[in-house]
C-alpha positions in Angstrom: -4.4 -5.6 -16.8 -5.1 -3.9 -13.1 -5.8 -7.7 -11.4 -2.2 -9.0 -12.7 0.0 -5.3 -11.8 -2.0 -5.7 -8.4 -1.2 -10.1 -8.0 2.4 -9.2 -9.0 2.5 -6.4 -6.8 0.9 -9.6 -3.8 3.5 -12.0 -5.3 6.7 -9.5 -4.3 4.8 -8.9 -0.8 4.3 -12.9 0.1 8.5 -13.6 -1.3 9.7 -11.4 1.1 8.9 -12.6 3.8 8.3 -17.2 4.9 6.1 -15.9 7.5 3.3 -14.6 5.1 0.5 -17.6 4.4 -1.2 -15.5 2.2 -2.4 -11.7 1.0 -5.5 -10.1 -0.8 -6.3 -6.6 -1.8 -10.8 -6.2 -1.0 -12.3 -2.7 -2.7 -13.8 -1.3 0.7 -16.8 -2.9 -0.7 -15.4 -6.0 0.8 -15.4 -7.9 -3.1 -12.1 -9.7 -4.0 -9.6 -7.2 -6.5 -6.0 -10.0 -5.8 -5.6 -12.4 -3.9 -3.3 -15.2 -3.2 -4.6 -17.8 -1.2 -3.9 -21.3 0.5 -7.1 -23.8 -0.3 -9.9 -23.6 2.4 -9.4 -20.3 2.4 -13.0 -18.3 1.7 -12.5 -15.3 -0.8 -15.7 -14.5 -0.3 -16.6 -14.2 3.3 -12.4 -13.4 3.6 -13.3 -9.9 2.0 -16.5 -9.2 3.2 -14.9 -9.6 6.8 -11.6 -7.3 6.0 -13.9 -4.6 4.8 -16.1 -4.7 8.2 -12.6 -5.3 10.3 -11.9 -2.3 8.9 -14.6 0.1 8.8 -16.0 -0.6 12.2 -11.4 0.3 13.2 -11.9 3.6 11.3 -14.7 4.8 13.0 -13.2 3.3 16.4 -9.6 5.5 16.0 -12.1 8.6 14.8 -14.9 8.2 17.8 -11.8 7.3 20.5 -9.7 10.6 19.1 -7.3 7.9 17.2 -6.4 10.1 14.6 -6.8 8.1 11.8 -6.5 4.0 11.0 -3.9 3.2 9.9 -4.2 -0.9 10.2 -6.1 -3.6 11.8 -4.0 -6.2 13.8 -5.9 -9.6 14.7 -3.9 -12.0 17.2 -5.0 -15.7 16.8 -3.6 -19.2 18.5 -2.5 -19.8 14.6 -0.8 -16.5 13.6 -2.1 -13.0 12.7 -4.1 -11.2 10.6 -2.6 -7.7 9.3 -5.2 -5.1 7.9 -4.2 -1.9 6.2 -6.0 0.3 3.7 -4.2 0.2 0.3 -4.7 4.2 -1.5 -9.3 5.0 -0.2 -11.4 2.0 -1.6 -9.3 -0.8 -1.2 -7.7 -2.5 1.5 -4.8 -4.3 2.4 -5.3 -8.1 3.5 -2.4 -10.4 5.3 -2.7 -14.2 6.4 1.0 -14.2 9.4 2.3 -17.4 11.2 2.1 -17.2 14.9 6.2 -17.4 14.7 6.5 -14.2 12.0 8.2 -11.1 13.1 6.4 -8.4 12.7 7.8 -5.1 12.8 9.5 -6.6 9.4 5.9 -7.4 7.9 4.8 -4.1 9.1 7.1 -2.5 6.9 7.0 -4.7 3.6 2.8 -4.2 4.2 3.3 -0.9 4.4 5.4 -0.4 0.7 2.5 -2.6 -0.1 0.4 -0.9 0.5 1.9 2.3 -1.4 2.5 0.1 -4.1 -1.5 -0.3 -4.6 -2.6 2.9 -4.2 -0.7 3.8 -7.0 -2.3 1.8 -8.8 -5.9 2.0 -8.5 
């Protein structure tokens, strides 16, 4: 039942912008809780990398006195990876196209993360 509710949040998030290619909710241990991914993306690998990057980003923010981590953004030649905490026990990871309007995506991701945090 929780998995269905989480998937519903992802469906709404992915439907909010054509520039969002994939999204996933991952436990802080790197286990996939729910995802909407295209073929060819290894969910286990994405889960492990997302958890590791968010943990590293959190530590970096603390060590460099930047306050509480809000998000990790990676820009590559083919698009963006955005990771944000969704409560204390999960990470919301979004893959977006290279031409994405990040301001709108940040807003939608923030709202989705807040919804997820209430569920978990």
